[in-house]
C-alpha positions in Angstrom: 0.0 0.0 0.0 1.4 3.4 -1.0 1.4 6.0 1.7 2.3 9.7 1.3 3.7 12.3 3.7 1.7 15.4 4.5 3.6 18.6 4.0 3.2 22.4 4.5 4.8 24.4 1.7 5.4 28.1 1.7 6.1 29.4 -1.9 6.3 32.6 -3.9 3.6 32.9 -6.6 4.1 34.0 -10.1 2.9 37.5 -11.1 0.7 38.5 -14.0 -1.0 41.8 -14.2 -1.1 42.3 -17.9 -4.6 42.3 -19.2 -3.7 45.2 -21.4 -0.7 46.6 -23.2 1.8 48.4 -20.9 4.7 50.7 -21.4 7.9 48.8 -21.0 9.1 51.2 -18.3 6.0 50.4 -16.3 6.6 46.7 -16.7 10.2 47.0 -15.4 8.9 49.1 -12.4 6.4 46.4 -11.6 9.2 43.8 -11.4 10.2 45.4 -8.1 6.8 44.5 -6.6 7.0 41.7 -4.0 5.4 38.5 -5.2 2.6 37.0 -3.2 3.5 34.5 -0.6 1.4 31.4 -0.7 0.9 28.5 1.7 -0.3 25.0 0.7 -0.9 21.8 2.6 -1.2 18.4 0.9 0.2 15.0 0.4 3.4 14.6 -1.5 2.8 12.9 -4.9 6.3 13.5 -6.3 9.3 15.7 -5.9 11.8 16.0 -8.8 14.4 18.6 -9.8 11.7 20.8 -11.4 8.5 20.5 -9.3 7.1 19.6 -5.9 3.7 18.0 -6.7 1.1 17.6 -4.0 -2.5 16.5 -3.8 -5.2 17.9 -1.5 -7.4 14.8 -1.6 -6.9 11.1 -2.1 -9.4 8.4 -3.1 -8.8 4.9 -1.8 -9.9 1.7 -3.5 -11.5 -1.2 -1.6 -8.1 -2.6 -0.6 -7.1 0.7 1.1 -4.6 1.6 -1.7 -4.5 5.1 -3.1 -6.4 4.9 -6.4 -6.9 8.6 -7.4 -5.7 12.1 -6.4 -7.6 15.3 -6.5 -6.6 18.9 -6.2 -3.2 18.3 -7.7 -0.7 21.2 -7.7 2.8 21.3 -9.1 4.9 24.1 -7.6 8.2 24.9 -9.4 11.1 24.1 -7.1 12.6 27.6 -7.6 9.4 29.1 -6.0 9.5 27.0 -2.8 10.6 29.1 0.2 10.1 26.4 2.8 8.7 22.9 3.0 8.2 21.0 6.2 6.7 17.6 6.9 3.5 17.8 9.0 3.1 14.1 9.5 4.3 10.8 8.2 2.4 8.6 6.0 -1.2 7.9 6.9 -2.1 4.2 6.9 -5.7 3.7 6.1 -7.6 0.6 7.2 -10.9 -0.3 5.6 
């Protein structure tokens, strides 16, 4: 049975405010704006050199194995500020 650690991730979000054309000087000035800080909690699905992928919800089959994942989010590793393990794997009995 596969079990997944639960983690808390603090990460810096990407920024997009261009719903219209902007002068290049204004774009450069906006680069100095602090990016939003985000917090996410979920179960680790995979960590590789490019992304930390977590899921907010898991669906278990009749044997208790994880069958499906919902609310999947892949955060670029370069955006991760801090990641800490909240709890170890949850073993589910049916």
